[in-house]
Structures are given as structure tokens and as C-alpha cells.
All heavy atoms as an XYZ file, in Angstrom:
806
protein
N     217.854   -288.686    -37.355
C     218.112   -287.319    -37.767
C     219.152   -286.688    -36.834
O     219.120   -286.891    -35.621
C     216.796   -286.541    -37.732
C     216.875   -285.190    -38.392
S     215.280   -284.364    -38.445
C     214.932   -284.580    -40.164
N     220.078   -285.934    -37.376
C     221.155   -285.336    -36.600
C     220.667   -284.370    -35.532
O     221.281   -284.248    -34.493
C     222.119   -284.588    -37.516
C     223.078   -285.455    -38.245
C     224.090   -284.614    -39.007
O     223.967   -283.411    -39.129
N     225.114   -285.254    -39.517
N     219.577   -283.671    -35.794
C     219.143   -282.643    -34.844
C     218.671   -283.236    -33.535
O     218.629   -282.544    -32.520
C     218.057   -281.722    -35.442
C     216.830   -282.517    -35.847
C     218.604   -280.915    -36.587
C     215.657   -281.665    -36.256
N     218.323   -284.522    -33.507
C     217.867   -285.147    -32.273
C     218.931   -285.084    -31.186
O     218.593   -285.000    -30.007
C     217.436   -286.591    -32.520
C     216.137   -286.669    -33.306
O     215.364   -285.688    -33.278
O     215.902   -287.693    -33.958
N     220.200   -285.110    -31.561
C     221.267   -285.051    -30.560
C     221.332   -283.680    -29.887
O     221.886   -283.542    -28.811
C     222.614   -285.415    -31.177
C     223.143   -284.406    -32.177
C     224.454   -284.851    -32.781
C     224.890   -283.860    -33.845
N     226.045   -284.321    -34.576
N     220.742   -282.667    -30.503
C     220.739   -281.315    -29.941
C     219.542   -281.034    -29.048
O     219.581   -280.160    -28.208
C     220.738   -280.277    -31.069
C     221.948   -280.203    -31.963
C     221.683   -279.234    -33.113
C     223.164   -279.760    -31.177
N     218.466   -281.747    -29.277
C     217.200   -281.448    -28.611
C     217.347   -281.429    -27.099
O     218.024   -282.249    -26.514
C     216.138   -282.454    -28.994
C     215.662   -282.269    -30.403
C     214.360   -283.007    -30.644
N     214.040   -283.000    -32.051
C     213.401   -282.012    -32.660
N     213.009   -280.969    -31.995
N     213.153   -282.077    -33.953
N     216.663   -280.461    -26.502
C     216.658   -280.363    -25.057
C     215.888   -279.131    -24.622
O     215.589   -278.236    -25.430
N     215.568   -279.080    -23.361
C     214.752   -278.009    -22.795
C     215.360   -276.626    -23.026
O     214.664   -275.691    -23.418
C     214.564   -278.279    -21.304
C     213.727   -277.269    -20.579
C     213.613   -277.654    -19.110
C     213.512   -276.407    -18.269
N     213.565   -276.696    -16.850
N     216.654   -276.496    -22.806
C     217.297   -275.189    -22.943
C     217.303   -274.707    -24.384
O     217.043   -273.533    -24.656
C     218.713   -275.228    -22.378
C     218.728   -275.363    -20.868
C     220.116   -275.521    -20.291
O     221.078   -275.738    -21.068
O     220.245   -275.448    -19.064
N     217.592   -275.601    -25.334
C     217.567   -275.205    -26.742
C     216.150   -274.920    -27.214
O     215.931   -273.987    -27.982
C     218.220   -276.257    -27.629
C     219.735   -276.136    -27.762
C     220.287   -277.255    -28.623
C     220.132   -274.804    -28.316
N     215.191   -275.710    -26.742
C     213.793   -275.414    -27.078
C     213.427   -274.007    -26.618
O     212.773   -273.253    -27.343
C     212.839   -276.422    -26.428
C     212.850   -277.787    -27.095
O     213.482   -277.936    -28.168
O     212.220   -278.704    -26.540
N     213.862   -273.655    -25.418
C     213.582   -272.319    -24.878
C     214.248   -271.241    -25.731
O     213.631   -270.209    -26.037
C     214.070   -272.235    -23.435
C     213.789   -270.913    -22.763
C     214.249   -270.901    -21.314
O     214.413   -271.931    -20.680
N     214.455   -269.719    -20.789
N     215.483   -271.462    -26.130
C     216.189   -270.497    -26.981
C     215.465   -270.318    -28.307
O     215.219   -269.197    -28.750
C     217.630   -270.943    -27.232
C     218.408   -270.134    -28.279
C     218.581   -268.687    -27.826
C     219.741   -270.787    -28.574
N     215.097   -271.419    -28.941
C     214.438   -271.327    -30.242
C     213.059   -270.691    -30.129
O     212.650   -269.927    -31.002
C     214.365   -272.701    -30.909
C     215.723   -273.271    -31.255
C     215.937   -274.635    -31.243
C     216.798   -272.448    -31.579
C     217.179   -275.167    -31.570
C     218.048   -272.968    -31.902
C     218.234   -274.333    -31.890
N     212.345   -270.970    -29.047
C     211.058   -270.311    -28.833
C     211.259   -268.801    -28.654
O     210.461   -268.000    -29.162
C     210.329   -270.895    -27.612
C     209.757   -272.270    -27.851
C     208.685   -272.289    -28.926
O     207.937   -271.341    -29.109
N     208.620   -273.386    -29.654
N     212.318   -268.422    -27.971
C     212.621   -266.991    -27.797
C     212.898   -266.343    -29.152
O     212.385   -265.259    -29.454
C     213.811   -266.805    -26.860
N     213.683   -267.012    -29.988
C     213.991   -266.473    -31.317
C     212.720   -266.365    -32.153
O     212.480   -265.356    -32.815
C     215.067   -267.329    -32.016
C     216.407   -267.185    -31.284
C     215.207   -266.943    -33.487
C     217.466   -268.178    -31.701
N     211.885   -267.389    -32.106
C     210.642   -267.371    -32.873
C     209.671   -266.296    -32.395
O     208.812   -265.853    -33.155
C     209.967   -268.743    -32.824
C     210.670   -269.847    -33.602
C     210.056   -271.202    -33.274
C     210.622   -269.572    -35.098
N     209.830   -265.844    -31.157
C     208.932   -264.813    -30.630
C     209.312   -263.405    -31.086
O     208.514   -262.476    -30.953
C     208.912   -264.850    -29.094
O     210.088   -264.270    -28.554
N     210.513   -263.242    -31.634
C     210.950   -261.923    -32.086
C     210.088   -261.475    -33.253
O     209.772   -262.260    -34.147
C     212.429   -261.960    -32.477
C     213.372   -262.373    -31.336
C     214.777   -262.585    -31.860
C     213.348   -261.368    -30.202
N     209.693   -260.204    -33.242
C     208.692   -259.748    -34.198
C     209.233   -258.936    -35.364
O     208.521   -258.720    -36.342
C     207.620   -258.943    -33.466
C     206.870   -259.802    -32.472
C     205.782   -259.051    -31.739
O     205.532   -257.882    -32.007
N     205.141   -259.716    -30.809
N     210.480   -258.478    -35.261
C     211.014   -257.692    -36.369
C     212.541   -257.663    -36.298
O     213.144   -258.174    -35.351
C     210.425   -256.271    -36.366
C     210.663   -255.546    -35.060
O     211.762   -255.528    -34.523
N     209.603   -254.940    -34.520
N     213.135   -257.067    -37.294
C     214.603   -257.006    -37.398
C     215.219   -256.300    -36.193
O     216.228   -256.750    -35.657
C     215.024   -256.302    -38.712
C     214.598   -257.127    -39.925
C     216.522   -256.007    -38.747
C     215.395   -258.387    -40.141
N     214.617   -255.195    -35.765
C     215.164   -254.460    -34.615
C     215.189   -255.329    -33.362
O     216.171   -255.312    -32.608
C     214.370   -253.183    -34.357
C     214.626   -252.116    -35.413
O     215.699   -252.152    -36.056
O     213.754   -251.246    -35.595
N     214.129   -256.097    -33.125
C     214.122   -257.004    -31.973
C     215.211   -258.061    -32.112
O     215.837   -258.449    -31.128
C     212.754   -257.672    -31.807
C     211.699   -256.734    -31.262
C     210.382   -257.429    -30.965
O     210.267   -258.674    -31.128
O     209.436   -256.713    -30.565
N     215.450   -258.523    -33.327
C     216.527   -259.491    -33.562
C     217.886   -258.883    -33.229
O     218.704   -259.508    -32.544
C     216.513   -259.977    -35.007
S     215.142   -261.069    -35.386
N     218.126   -257.665    -33.718
C     219.387   -256.991    -33.395
C     219.576   -256.870    -31.887
O     220.648   -257.160    -31.352
C     219.442   -255.598    -34.030
C     219.969   -255.579    -35.439
C     219.104   -255.447    -36.517
C     221.337   -255.666    -35.685
C     219.586   -255.420    -37.819
C     221.827   -255.634    -36.985
C     220.951   -255.508    -38.039
O     221.435   -255.484    -39.327
N     218.551   -256.452    -31.189
C     218.648   -256.249    -29.739
C     218.876   -257.571    -29.005
O     219.733   -257.665    -28.127
C     217.387   -255.560    -29.225
C     217.281   -254.122    -29.695
C     215.914   -253.496    -29.452
O     215.000   -254.181    -28.932
O     215.760   -252.309    -29.806
N     218.109   -258.599    -29.372
C     218.238   -259.889    -28.702
C     219.611   -260.501    -28.944
O     220.283   -260.924    -28.002
C     217.136   -260.843    -29.176
C     217.190   -262.193    -28.511
C     216.828   -262.342    -27.182
C     217.590   -263.315    -29.215
C     216.873   -263.589    -26.557
C     217.643   -264.560    -28.607
C     217.276   -264.695    -27.278
N     220.029   -260.540    -30.204
C     221.316   -261.156    -30.510
C     222.484   -260.342    -29.968
O     223.519   -260.904    -29.616
C     221.449   -261.435    -32.014
C     220.742   -262.691    -32.421
C     219.418   -262.660    -32.834
C     221.380   -263.920    -32.359
C     218.747   -263.816    -33.189
C     220.724   -265.091    -32.710
C     219.388   -265.040    -33.117
N     222.329   -259.035    -29.850
C     223.361   -258.200    -29.237
C     223.539   -258.573    -27.767
O     224.656   -258.598    -27.256
C     223.009   -256.720    -29.375
C     224.100   -255.809    -28.835
O     225.299   -256.044    -29.120
O     223.760   -254.857    -28.100
N     222.439   -258.890    -27.089
C     222.518   -259.317    -25.692
C     222.999   -260.759    -25.570
O     223.670   -261.119    -24.610
C     221.147   -259.205    -25.016
C     220.746   -257.771    -24.719
O     221.612   -256.874    -24.762
O     219.545   -257.548    -24.446
N     222.661   -261.591    -26.539
C     222.928   -263.022    -26.466
C     224.346   -263.399    -26.890
O     224.963   -264.280    -26.300
C     221.925   -263.763    -27.360
C     221.944   -265.277    -27.351
C     221.530   -265.806    -25.984
C     221.015   -265.809    -28.429
N     224.858   -262.747    -27.918
C     226.116   -263.156    -28.548
C     227.106   -261.996    -28.599
O     226.719   -260.836    -28.500
C     225.859   -263.594    -29.994
S     224.685   -264.915    -30.189
N     228.362   -262.363    -28.838
C     229.353   -261.332    -29.130
C     229.156   -260.878    -30.577
O     228.527   -261.581    -31.381
C     230.787   -261.871    -28.980
O     231.023   -262.857    -29.987
C     231.032   -262.449    -27.596
N     229.707   -259.736    -30.904
C     229.629   -259.237    -32.271
C     230.254   -260.239    -33.234
O     229.705   -260.519    -34.304
C     230.296   -257.852    -32.388
C     229.463   -256.809    -31.649
C     230.487   -257.447    -33.849
C     230.118   -255.456    -31.515
N     231.386   -260.822    -32.851
C     232.047   -261.806    -33.720
C     231.185   -263.037    -33.950
O     231.162   -263.584    -35.058
C     233.398   -262.220    -33.136
C     234.441   -261.134    -33.279
O     234.305   -260.232    -34.091
N     235.485   -261.216    -32.476
N     230.465   -263.495    -32.923
C     229.590   -264.657    -33.091
C     228.450   -264.348    -34.053
O     228.123   -265.165    -34.922
C     229.023   -265.092    -31.737
C     230.059   -265.707    -30.816
C     229.579   -265.878    -29.391
O     228.672   -265.141    -28.939
O     230.136   -266.762    -28.708
N     227.855   -263.175    -33.910
C     226.763   -262.769    -34.796
C     227.266   -262.666    -36.230
O     226.636   -263.155    -37.174
C     226.149   -261.436    -34.348
C     225.510   -261.581    -32.966
C     225.124   -260.931    -35.361
C     225.147   -260.259    -32.306
N     228.419   -262.027    -36.408
C     228.981   -261.865    -37.746
C     229.344   -263.210    -38.361
O     229.174   -263.418    -39.560
C     230.193   -260.931    -37.705
C     229.799   -259.501    -37.427
C     230.995   -258.587    -37.193
O     232.053   -259.020    -36.748
N     230.813   -257.308    -37.484
N     229.796   -264.145    -37.547
C     230.144   -265.477    -38.043
C     228.905   -266.211    -38.544
O     228.938   -266.869    -39.598
C     230.820   -266.284    -36.929
O     231.137   -267.575    -37.360
N     227.800   -266.099    -37.819
C     226.551   -266.721    -38.266
C     226.079   -266.103    -39.577
O     225.687   -266.814    -40.506
C     225.472   -266.569    -37.196
C     225.708   -267.333    -35.894
C     224.683   -266.902    -34.840
C     225.668   -268.827    -36.120
N     226.140   -264.785    -39.658
C     225.726   -264.091    -40.884
C     226.642   -264.475    -42.047
O     226.177   -264.665    -43.179
C     225.743   -262.584    -40.659
N     227.930   -264.603    -41.764
C     228.891   -264.981    -42.796
C     228.562   -266.359    -43.363
O     228.595   -266.562    -44.576
C     230.302   -264.979    -42.203
C     231.394   -265.369    -43.175
C     232.721   -265.552    -42.462
O     232.861   -266.450    -41.646
N     233.678   -264.667    -42.776
N     228.214   -267.305    -42.500
C     227.894   -268.658    -42.970
C     226.680   -268.650    -43.891
O     226.657   -269.373    -44.895
C     227.654   -269.590    -41.790
C     228.908   -269.895    -41.026
C     228.621   -270.753    -39.839
N     229.772   -270.760    -38.952
C     229.752   -271.218    -37.721
N     228.643   -271.720    -37.215
N     230.840   -271.174    -36.986
N     225.690   -267.855    -43.563
C     224.514   -267.769    -44.425
C     224.871   -267.165    -45.776
O     224.417   -267.634    -46.817
C     223.409   -266.960    -43.741
C     222.055   -266.984    -44.438
C     221.511   -268.407    -44.552
C     221.074   -266.094    -43.704
N     225.731   -266.161    -45.771
C     226.168   -265.555    -47.031
C     226.997   -266.547    -47.844
O     226.872   -266.629    -49.060
C     226.959   -264.269    -46.770
C     227.505   -263.597    -48.011
C     226.439   -263.146    -49.018
O     225.227   -263.201    -48.737
O     226.837   -262.750    -50.132
N     227.842   -267.322    -47.172
C     228.623   -268.358    -47.858
C     227.668   -269.349    -48.525
O     227.860   -269.717    -49.689
C     229.580   -269.071    -46.880
C     230.155   -270.349    -47.491
C     230.709   -268.130    -46.450
N     226.633   -269.758    -47.827
C     225.660   -270.688    -48.400
C     224.989   -270.074    -49.622
O     224.830   -270.746    -50.653
C     224.612   -271.059    -47.354
N     224.607   -268.818    -49.531
C     223.967   -268.141    -50.662
C     224.901   -268.111    -51.864
O     224.504   -268.426    -52.984
C     223.564   -266.712    -50.284
C     222.754   -266.000    -51.382
C     222.654   -264.507    -51.120
N     223.943   -263.834    -51.217
C     224.574   -263.548    -52.364
N     224.049   -263.884    -53.523
N     225.741   -262.937    -52.360
N     226.166   -267.768    -51.619
C     227.133   -267.676    -52.708
C     227.428   -269.049    -53.316
O     227.558   -269.175    -54.533
C     228.411   -266.996    -52.218
C     228.206   -265.517    -51.896
S     229.716   -264.703    -51.328
C     230.581   -264.534    -52.911
N     227.524   -270.081    -52.476
C     227.740   -271.433    -52.996
C     226.574   -271.855    -53.882
O     226.778   -272.423    -54.955
C     227.910   -272.438    -51.849
C     229.267   -272.450    -51.161
C     229.199   -273.260    -49.869
C     230.345   -273.000    -52.086
N     225.367   -271.559    -53.451
C     224.196   -271.928    -54.250
C     224.140   -271.170    -55.566
O     223.579   -271.655    -56.531
C     222.923   -271.710    -53.453
C     222.777   -272.748    -52.365
C     221.406   -272.749    -51.762
O     220.804   -271.709    -51.550
N     220.909   -273.929    -51.481
N     224.740   -269.989    -55.583
C     224.783   -269.205    -56.817
C     225.977   -269.571    -57.692
O     226.212   -268.927    -58.711
C     224.800   -267.710    -56.502
C     223.461   -267.226    -55.980
O     222.435   -267.848    -56.189
N     223.479   -266.109    -55.282
N     226.756   -270.583    -57.268
C     227.853   -271.077    -58.084
C     229.170   -270.347    -57.914
O     230.079   -270.527    -58.728
N     229.303   -269.538    -56.877
C     230.564   -268.824    -56.653
C     231.682   -269.797    -56.304
O     231.445   -270.832    -55.678
C     230.412   -267.813    -55.517
O     229.481   -266.817    -55.850
N     232.885   -269.442    -56.691
C     234.056   -270.258    -56.375
C     234.493   -270.011    -54.939
O     234.156   -268.985    -54.339
C     235.237   -269.910    -57.300
O     235.625   -268.548    -57.036
C     234.873   -270.090    -58.764
N     235.253   -270.955    -54.399
C     235.795   -270.778    -53.055
C     236.590   -269.477    -52.983
O     236.490   -268.737    -52.012
C     236.707   -271.951    -52.682
C     236.025   -273.134    -52.058
C     234.790   -273.604    -52.529
C     236.601   -273.800    -51.005
C     234.183   -274.710    -51.955
C     236.001   -274.909    -50.419
C     234.782   -275.356    -50.901
O     234.182   -276.440    -50.324
N     237.385   -269.215    -54.017
C     238.229   -268.013    -54.012
C     237.372   -266.748    -53.924
O     237.666   -265.846    -53.145
C     239.124   -267.971    -55.255
C     239.957   -266.735    -55.333
N     241.034   -266.520    -54.496
C     239.853   -265.628    -56.119
C     241.570   -265.336    -54.774
N     240.865   -264.782    -55.749
N     236.331   -266.687    -54.729
C     235.454   -265.513    -54.711
C     234.781   -265.365    -53.342
O     234.703   -264.267    -52.793
C     234.397   -265.601    -55.806
C     233.480   -264.391    -55.837
C     232.504   -264.441    -56.992
C     231.646   -263.174    -56.964
N     230.716   -263.118    -58.069
N     234.294   -266.480    -52.778
C     233.640   -266.441    -51.473
C     234.620   -265.978    -50.399
O     234.297   -265.134    -49.567
C     233.044   -267.813    -51.121
C     231.935   -268.169    -52.108
C     232.532   -267.837    -49.690
C     231.464   -269.610    -52.031
N     235.813   -266.545    -50.438
C     236.851   -266.186    -49.471
C     237.180   -264.698    -49.560
O     237.274   -264.007    -48.546
C     238.105   -267.033    -49.760
C     239.058   -267.159    -48.627
C     240.173   -268.150    -48.957
O     240.278   -268.634    -50.110
O     240.960   -268.415    -48.051
N     237.314   -264.190    -50.774
C     237.654   -262.787    -51.005
C     236.533   -261.851    -50.541
O     236.777   -260.856    -49.870
C     237.951   -262.542    -52.499
O     239.042   -263.377    -52.883
C     238.303   -261.100    -52.762
N     235.293   -262.189    -50.884
C     234.173   -261.297    -50.592
C     233.671   -261.376    -49.154
O     233.156   -260.390    -48.632
C     233.021   -261.563    -51.562
C     233.347   -261.114    -52.970
C     232.166   -261.216    -53.915
O     231.013   -261.320    -53.455
O     232.411   -261.182    -55.138
N     233.794   -262.542    -48.518
C     233.245   -262.691    -47.168
C     234.301   -262.762    -46.074
O     233.987   -262.555    -44.908
C     232.382   -263.963    -47.049
O     233.230   -265.115    -47.148
C     231.288   -263.995    -48.097
N     235.522   -263.108    -46.463
C     236.566   -263.311    -45.463
C     236.482   -264.673    -44.790
O     237.227   -264.960    -43.858
N     235.576   -265.527    -45.246
C     235.426   -266.864    -44.671
C     236.627   -267.730    -45.028
O     237.177   -267.626    -46.121
C     234.148   -267.527    -45.184
N     237.007   -268.584    -44.105
C     238.101   -269.520    -44.361
C     237.606   -270.639    -45.270
O     236.396   -270.892    -45.373
C     238.603   -270.113    -43.046
O     237.614   -270.961    -42.484
N     238.552   -271.331    -45.901
C     238.158   -272.468    -46.736
C     237.515   -273.555    -45.876
O     236.639   -274.277    -46.355
C     239.343   -273.032    -47.539
O     240.403   -273.367    -46.642
C     239.836   -272.032    -48.564
N     237.912   -273.671    -44.620
C     237.302   -274.652    -43.713
C     235.827   -274.321    -43.484
O     234.971   -275.211    -43.504
C     238.051   -274.699    -42.391
N     235.527   -273.053    -43.291
C     234.137   -272.635    -43.102
C     233.338   -272.868    -44.375
O     232.212   -273.385    -44.337
C     234.058   -271.151    -42.692
O     234.677   -271.001    -41.410
C     232.632   -270.645    -42.628
N     233.912   -272.512    -45.510
C     233.229   -272.709    -46.788
C     232.951   -274.195    -47.001
O     231.841   -274.576    -47.395
C     234.045   -272.116    -47.955
C     234.226   -270.600    -47.760
C     233.387   -272.423    -49.296
C     235.268   -269.971    -48.677
N     233.926   -275.045    -46.712
C     233.761   -276.495    -46.869
C     232.676   -277.026    -45.944
O     231.872   -277.883    -46.342
C     235.071   -277.225    -46.583
O     236.024   -276.907    -47.562
N     232.636   -276.542    -44.712
C     231.615   -276.992    -43.761
C     230.220   -276.602    -44.251
O     229.291   -277.402    -44.213
C     231.855   -276.405    -42.383
C     230.843   -276.917    -41.366
C     231.001   -276.275    -40.005
N     230.169   -276.922    -39.015
C     228.845   -276.838    -38.950
N     228.184   -276.165    -39.851
N     228.157   -277.449    -38.001
N     230.075   -275.376    -44.710
C     228.775   -274.927    -45.218
C     228.386   -275.757    -46.444
O     227.238   -276.190    -46.571
C     228.789   -273.420    -45.534
C     227.527   -272.988    -46.267
C     228.964   -272.605    -44.249
N     229.354   -276.009    -47.326
C     229.069   -276.808    -48.521
C     228.619   -278.210    -48.141
O     227.683   -278.761    -48.727
C     230.289   -276.867    -49.429
C     230.013   -277.590    -50.732
C     231.170   -277.500    -51.685
C     230.789   -278.179    -52.995
N     231.830   -278.003    -53.992
N     229.268   -278.796    -47.145
C     228.885   -280.128    -46.673
C     227.445   -280.104    -46.138
O     226.651   -280.996    -46.417
C     229.860   -280.617    -45.597
C     229.623   -282.039    -45.142
C     230.723   -282.581    -44.217
N     231.018   -281.722    -43.084
C     232.114   -280.960    -42.955
N     233.039   -280.960    -43.899
N     232.308   -280.227    -41.894
N     227.098   -279.044    -45.400
C     225.722   -278.917    -44.892
C     224.729   -278.740    -46.035
O     223.614   -279.282    -45.986
C     225.619   -277.749    -43.916
S     226.459   -278.050    -42.351
N     225.109   -277.991    -47.051
C     224.234   -277.818    -48.211
C     223.986   -279.148    -48.916
O     222.873   -279.435    -49.353
C     224.840   -276.823    -49.205
C     224.745   -275.351    -48.845
C     225.600   -274.524    -49.792
C     223.302   -274.873    -48.862
N     225.032   -279.957    -49.014
C     224.934   -281.219    -49.748
C     224.342   -282.359    -48.928
O     223.647   -283.210    -49.482
C     226.308   -281.637    -50.272
C     226.824   -280.705    -51.346
O     226.048   -280.075    -52.059
N     228.134   -280.600    -51.463
N     224.621   -282.385    -47.630
C     224.255   -283.545    -46.823
C     223.476   -283.199    -45.563
O     223.161   -284.080    -44.779
C     225.516   -284.332    -46.421
C     226.374   -284.710    -47.582
C     227.603   -284.094    -47.797
C     225.947   -285.673    -48.490
C     228.385   -284.437    -48.887
C     226.730   -286.026    -49.578
C     227.953   -285.401    -49.764
O     228.717   -285.741    -50.838
N     223.168   -281.935    -45.362
C     222.507   -281.501    -44.132
C     220.999   -281.637    -44.190
O     220.439   -282.426    -44.968
N     220.344   -280.855    -43.378
C     218.892   -280.906    -43.217
C     218.131   -280.029    -44.209
O     216.932   -279.828    -44.055
C     218.523   -280.467    -41.793
C     219.117   -281.369    -40.747
O     218.961   -282.571    -40.813
N     219.806   -280.786    -39.782
N     218.839   -279.477    -45.189
C     218.273   -278.580    -46.203
C     217.761   -277.268    -45.608
O     216.947   -276.577    -46.204
C     217.176   -279.291    -47.015
C     217.704   -280.489    -47.769
C     216.648   -281.208    -48.585
O     215.502   -280.723    -48.671
O     216.983   -282.265    -49.139
N     218.247   -276.926    -44.424
C     217.777   -275.710    -43.759
C     218.347   -274.450    -44.399
O     217.659   -273.421    -44.428
C     218.120   -275.744    -42.272
O     219.515   -275.883    -42.093
N     219.566   -274.512    -44.909
C     220.095   -273.337    -45.621
C     219.197   -273.022    -46.812
O     218.807   -271.882    -47.029
C     221.523   -273.568    -46.124
C     222.617   -273.325    -45.118
C     223.463   -274.353    -44.710
C     222.846   -272.056    -44.586
C     224.494   -274.127    -43.806
C     223.875   -271.824    -43.686
C     224.688   -272.870    -43.297
O     225.716   -272.648    -42.408
N     218.870   -274.060    -47.588
C     218.036   -273.873    -48.780
C     216.681   -273.298    -48.398
O     216.205   -272.338    -49.005
C     217.855   -275.199    -49.520
C     217.000   -275.077    -50.766
C     217.667   -274.218    -51.839
O     218.811   -274.438    -52.164
N     216.949   -273.237    -52.360
N     216.040   -273.870    -47.386
C     214.731   -273.409    -46.946
C     214.792   -271.938    -46.521
O     213.960   -271.125    -46.940
C     214.243   -274.259    -45.769
C     212.966   -273.761    -45.113
S     212.623   -274.603    -43.541
C     214.036   -274.096    -42.541
N     215.786   -271.606    -45.726
C     215.909   -270.245    -45.213
C     216.218   -269.254    -46.325
O     215.594   -268.187    -46.405
C     217.003   -270.189    -44.132
O     216.699   -271.159    -43.127
C     217.092   -268.815    -43.499
N     217.145   -269.606    -47.194
C     217.488   -268.708    -48.296
C     216.299   -268.517    -49.235
O     216.063   -267.400    -49.705
C     218.707   -269.233    -49.055
C     220.024   -269.144    -48.284
C     221.106   -269.946    -48.997
C     220.451   -267.707    -48.085
N     215.546   -269.577    -49.489
C     214.342   -269.451    -50.323
C     213.341   -268.494    -49.691
O     212.769   -267.648    -50.368
C     213.671   -270.814    -50.528
C     214.425   -271.711    -51.475
O     215.340   -271.230    -52.176
O     214.100   -272.919    -51.514
N     213.146   -268.622    -48.388
C     212.192   -267.761    -47.696
C     212.633   -266.312    -47.679
O     211.821   -265.411    -47.891
C     211.963   -268.252    -46.275
C     211.171   -269.541    -46.227
C     210.980   -270.010    -44.817
N     210.251   -271.279    -44.811
C     210.042   -271.990    -43.721
N     210.500   -271.576    -42.547
N     209.383   -273.132    -43.787
N     213.897   -266.082    -47.440
C     214.412   -264.708    -47.433
C     214.320   -264.106    -48.832
O     213.885   -262.975    -48.998
C     215.870   -264.666    -46.901
C     216.498   -263.306    -47.130
C     215.898   -265.030    -45.415
N     214.690   -264.895    -49.835
C     214.655   -264.426    -51.217
C     213.234   -264.129    -51.677
O     212.983   -263.164    -52.396
C     215.304   -265.461    -52.146
C     215.279   -265.082    -53.586
N     216.061   -264.066    -54.093
C     214.552   -265.554    -54.623
C     215.798   -263.932    -55.397
N     214.897   -264.825    -55.729
N     212.287   -264.955    -51.241
C     210.899   -264.795    -51.654
C     210.110   -263.854    -50.749
O     208.925   -263.636    -50.988
C     210.193   -266.159    -51.714
C     210.768   -267.041    -52.798
O     211.173   -266.565    -53.847
N     210.819   -268.326    -52.531
N     210.764   -263.344    -49.712
C     210.086   -262.399    -48.836
C     209.047   -263.010    -47.926
O     208.175   -262.324    -47.453
N     209.167   -264.323    -47.647
C     208.180   -264.956    -46.793
C     208.668   -265.121    -45.364
O     207.974   -265.677    -44.530
C     207.778   -266.358    -47.333
O     208.953   -267.165    -47.428
C     207.086   -266.227    -48.664
N     209.885   -264.624    -45.065
C     210.371   -264.679    -43.701
C     209.723   -263.612    -42.855
O     209.061   -262.704    -43.346
N     209.872   -263.705    -41.539
C     209.306   -262.706    -40.629
C     210.028   -261.383    -40.801
O     211.224   -261.347    -41.034
C     209.449   -263.172    -39.191
O     208.714   -264.338    -38.993
N     209.290   -260.308    -40.657
C     209.901   -258.990    -40.782
C     209.741   -258.198    -39.542
O     208.948   -258.281    -38.753
C     209.284   -258.248    -41.956
C     209.581   -259.018    -43.212
C     209.541   -258.157    -44.455
O     209.673   -256.943    -44.351
O     209.389   -258.708    -45.521
């Protein structure tokens, strides 16, 4: 599995910290301290690109609406098709309201 190459004490600690966040406001505060605004927006953009790809949007429409480059759209599409299915899982949970609030 690809994620094994990432595993390590520091990433485990980061993910445990993220999992400990209890609501949207805590997420905003934590990510504001952790990342630059551009990094946060880039992560959010990728999730939106994944949502739009799953809904059948064209590259042109995604590029126009999100500002994502075709390289970013292609990378997200590759992850959707060949990745760990985490975009699908996350989007399903957000759509169904089963994510943490």
C-alpha cells in the first residue's frame, strides 16, 4: 500500500491531533496555525476538484470554477481512479452528514 511509505511517528502525531479536533472552529484555528492560507486553500481546492470530477464536470468547468490547474485536476483524477479511495470515502461522509462537526 502506498501509504506505508508515509507512516512515521511525526505523521501519526499530526493525524492524531487532527482527529482530536471537535468542530469546524477548532479546525479553522488549528489549520490557521499549522498552514499558510494558500496551503489550506489548495487542500480545499483539491477536495472540490474531486467532488466536481465525481459529478462529471469537465476539466474546463473545474478549471473555471475552482482556479485549479489542469495538472492538479489530473492528479486528483488519478487519485480517484487509482488511489486509496479516500476522496470517495470523505466525500460520501460529508455528503451524508456523517463527518465530525
